[in-house]
DRENZA-485183 format. One record per residue (C-alpha): chain; x, y, z. Coordinates in pm, whole numbers, plus 32768, in hexadecimal, padded with zeros to 4 digits. Layout:
SITE  kette     x     y     z
SITE      A     X     Y     Z
...
***
This chain:
SITE  kette     x     y     z
SITE      A  8D04  5A64  0D47
SITE      A  8D09  5A63  0BC1
SITE      A  8CA1  5B96  0AE6
SITE      A  8B05  5B12  0AC6
SITE      A  8B68  5B43  092D
SITE      A  8CED  5B2A  091B
SITE      A  8D12  59CB  09C6
SITE      A  8E99  5A1A  09A8
SITE      A  8EB1  5AF9  0A90
SITE      A  8EAA  5A72  0BDD
SITE      A  8EFF  5B12  0D30
SITE      A  8F6A  5A3D  0E5D
SITE      A  8F65  5AD3  0FBB
SITE      A  8FB1  5A1B  113C
SITE      A  8ECF  5AA0  126E
SITE      A  8EF2  5A26  13A6
SITE      A  8E77  5A09  1508
SITE      A  8EEC  59C9  1670
SITE      A  8E01  592A  174F
SITE      A  8E31  58AA  18EC
SITE      A  8DD0  576D  197A
SITE      A  8E20  5673  1AB9
SITE      A  8E21  5521  1AD7
SITE      A  8D04  5492  1B82
SITE      A  8D21  5314  1B44
SITE      A  8DE7  51D9  1ADA
SITE      A  8DB8  50F3  19B1
SITE      A  8E09  4FEF  1911
SITE      A  8F5F  5050  1838
SITE      A  8F44  51AB  186D
SITE      A  8E70  52BA  1975
SITE      A  8D43  5380  1962
SITE      A  8D56  5502  1975
SITE      A  8C22  5607  1977
SITE      A  8C3B  575B  18E4
SITE      A  8B1F  581A  1829
SITE      A  8A36  579D  1755
SITE      A  8A34  58CF  1695
SITE      A  8BAC  5855  163E
SITE      A  8B6D  5737  15DD
SITE      A  8A4B  5788  14D2
SITE      A  8A30  592C  1458
SITE      A  890F  5947  1387
SITE      A  8970  5A88  133A
SITE      A  8AC2  5A05  12BC
SITE      A  8A52  58E6  122B
SITE      A  890E  598E  116C
SITE      A  8A16  5A9A  10B8
SITE      A  8B3C  5944  1088
SITE      A  89FA  58A0  0FF4
SITE      A  8A18  5992  0EEA
SITE      A  8B8A  5915  0E78
SITE      A  8C84  5818  0E72
SITE      A  8CF7  57F5  0FCB
SITE      A  8DC5  56D5  1099
SITE      A  8D69  5708  120F
SITE      A  8EE1  567E  1301
SITE      A  8E5B  5659  1473
SITE      A  8F37  560B  1569
SITE      A  8F7A  5607  16F5
SITE      A  90DB  5699  1777
SITE      A  916B  5666  18C0
SITE      A  920E  56C2  19D0
SITE      A  935C  5652  191E
SITE      A  9315  56BB  17F6
SITE      A  92C0  5586  1734
SITE      A  9196  558F  161B
SITE      A  9093  5496  1649
SITE      A  8FA2  5409  1566
SITE      A  8E49  5449  15D2
SITE      A  8CD8  53C2  15A1
SITE      A  8B81  5439  15D9
SITE      A  8AFE  533B  16F1
SITE      A  89A2  5439  1761
SITE      A  8938  557B  1718
SITE      A  87F8  5645  17F2
SITE      A  87AC  577B  174D
SITE      A  86C9  57DB  1859
SITE      A  87A8  5819  1974
SITE      A  88FD  585E  1885
SITE      A  89AA  56EB  18A4
SITE      A  8A92  562A  1805
SITE      A  8B17  54EC  187C
SITE      A  8C87  5453  17B5
SITE      A  8D28  5322  1763
SITE      A  8EC1  537E  178A
SITE      A  8F71  5205  1713
SITE      A  90B2  5210  17AA
SITE      A  9082  535C  1888
SITE      A  90FE  52DE  1A15
SITE      A  90E3  53B3  1B26
SITE      A  9003  538C  1C4B
SITE      A  8EA0  53CF  1C3C
SITE      A  8DDE  551B  1D4B
SITE      A  8D0B  5471  1E56
SITE      A  8BA2  5517  1E41
SITE      A  8B25  55E5  1F30
SITE      A  89D5  555A  1FEA
SITE      A  8933  5685  203B
SITE      A  892C  57EE  1F74
SITE      A  89EF  58E0  2042
SITE      A  891D  5A1C  2119
SITE      A  88F2  5B59  20C4
SITE      A  8A43  5C08  2109
SITE      A  8AFB  5AC9  20CB
SITE      A  8C6E  5B4D  2088
SITE      A  8CC8  5A88  1F04
SITE      A  8DC3  5A19  1E1A
SITE      A  8E14  59F3  1CE8
SITE      A  8EFC  594D  1BCF
SITE      A  8EDB  5A0D  1A69
SITE      A  8F7A  5A7B  1902
SITE      A  8EF1  5BC8  18E2
SITE      A  8F38  5C27  1796
SITE      A  9012  5B5F  1759
SITE      A  9130  5BA2  18CA
SITE      A  91CB  5A35  18D6
SITE      A  931A  5997  18CF
SITE      A  93B7  5819  1910
SITE      A  93A6  5824  1A9E
SITE      A  9300  5992  1AB8
SITE      A  915C  59B7  1A97
SITE      A  90DA  5AF4  1B6A
SITE      A  901B  5ADA  1CA0
SITE      A  8F0D  5BA4  1D02
SITE      A  8E4C  5BB4  1E80
SITE      A  8CD2  5C27  1E91
SITE      A  8BA1  5C26  1F4B
SITE      A  8A41  5B62  1EFE
SITE      A  8944  5C72  1ED1
SITE      A  87F5  5B71  1EE9
SITE      A  8715  5B1C  1D88
SITE      A  8682  5BDA  1C82
SITE      A  85CB  5BAC  1B95
SITE      A  85DB  5A22  1B81
SITE      A  8786  5A6C  1B91
SITE      A  8888  5A62  1CC2
SITE      A  8926  5BE6  1CB8
SITE      A  8A69  5BF4  1D63
SITE      A  8B75  5D5B  1D86
SITE      A  8C81  5CAE  1CBD
SITE      A  8D46  5D54  1BB7
SITE      A  8CD7  5C5E  1A62
SITE      A  8D04  5CED  18EA
SITE      A  8D3F  5C03  17A5
SITE      A  8E3B  5AE7  17FE
SITE      A  8D81  5AE3  1948
SITE      A  8C80  59ED  1890
SITE      A  8C65  58A2  1945
SITE      A  8D5D  58D8  1A90
SITE      A  8CF6  5830  1BA6
SITE      A  8C72  5903  1CF5
SITE      A  8CDD  586A  1E3E
SITE      A  8CC2  5897  1FA9
SITE      A  8DD3  58BA  20AF
SITE      A  8DCA  5767  20A6
SITE      A  8E1A  573F  1F41
SITE      A  8CD8  568E  1ECF
SITE      A  8C0E  56D0  1DBA
SITE      A  8AE6  57D9  1E2C
SITE      A  8AE1  583F  1C8B
SITE      A  8B2A  589A  1B2C
SITE      A  8B91  59F7  1ACA
SITE      A  8A98  5A30  1974
SITE      A  8A75  5B81  1939
SITE      A  8AB2  5CF6  19BC
SITE      A  8A15  5E76  1981
SITE      A  8A9B  5F02  1862
SITE      A  8AB7  6041  193D
SITE      A  8B15  5FC2  1A58
SITE      A  8C0F  5E93  1A3C
SITE      A  8C4E  5E59  1BC2
SITE      A  8AE3  5DC7  1BE8
SITE      A  8ADB  5C36  1B57
SITE      A  89C2  5B85  1AD6
SITE      A  897E  5A0E  1B3F
SITE      A  88D0  58E6  1B48
SITE      A  87F2  5881  1C70
SITE      A  88A9  576F  1D55
SITE      A  879F  568D  1D4A
SITE      A  87A4  567D  1BE9
SITE      A  88F7  5643  1B89
SITE      A  8934  552A  1C9F
SITE      A  8824  5484  1C1E
SITE      A  88BE  54CC  1A86
SITE      A  8A20  5461  1B05
SITE      A  899F  52DF  1BB9
SITE      A  88B6  52B5  1AB3
SITE      A  8980  52DD  19A4
SITE      A  8A76  5229  19F7
SITE      A  8993  5106  1A84
SITE      A  893F  50E3  1937
SITE      A  8AA1  50FB  185A
SITE      A  8B46  5011  1958
SITE      A  8A05  4F40  192C
SITE      A  8A21  4F77  1792
SITE      A  8BBB  4F2E  1789
SITE      A  8BAA  4DC9  1872
SITE      A  8A82  4D38  1766
SITE      A  8B60  4D86  163C
SITE      A  8CB8  4D00  16E3
SITE      A  8BD8  4C1D  1742
SITE      A  8B52  4BCA  15BE
SITE      A  8CE2  4C00  1590
SITE      A  8D5C  4AF1  1654
SITE      A  8C11  49D9  15B4
SITE      A  8C73  4A4F  1453
SITE      A  8DFA  49F6  146D
SITE      A  8DBA  489A  14E9
SITE      A  8CC8  4860  13C5
SITE      A  8DCE  48D1  12B7
SITE      A  8EB1  4803  1371
SITE      A  8DDA  46DC  13B7
SITE      A  8D88  4700  1248
SITE      A  8E8B  4702  118E
SITE      A  8F76  462C  126B
SITE      A  8E47  44B2  127C
***
């Protein structure tokens, strides 16, 4: 950011933020990863950045502490869901539950609250599904900044939800998108993107064949 009158007087700052995510599907050359929409597109931060010169670096870090480039595939602001394509990432995808949990069911969560994680170390939590309220699923589960996007799993390790928010004055209640919209978003976004990548791959192959034919009559 530079002084409005003294253009040679500038200040440079670096800011960072950490969130959580889960692998939910395999892709050509990489994997699909689910996180929260406000992680992919933070409108409050973007509104501030629009006023200054800036560059955003967005990476995924796996359990082996390796960095991977990220491509945003789909965003649903209504349910706070975002699907990413992570090129080069190779980790088993989570299974998606067939049915939503029943109130009182025990659930589990793997997250990086306030950026607490390291190579081969990610905090694991447990809690209970409380039910749905105000178009969101509510869980008795500790969550704070950095937990956003982390998977919520049933006792079989299947995905049933995702931490989207927590109450400011009581961080032991986590808020998640409801089960059905979450599953529908994941399946639809992956199916759509896979089709696009298959078409693009086919076009590239045809283009290479065409170029080779033209250059070698």
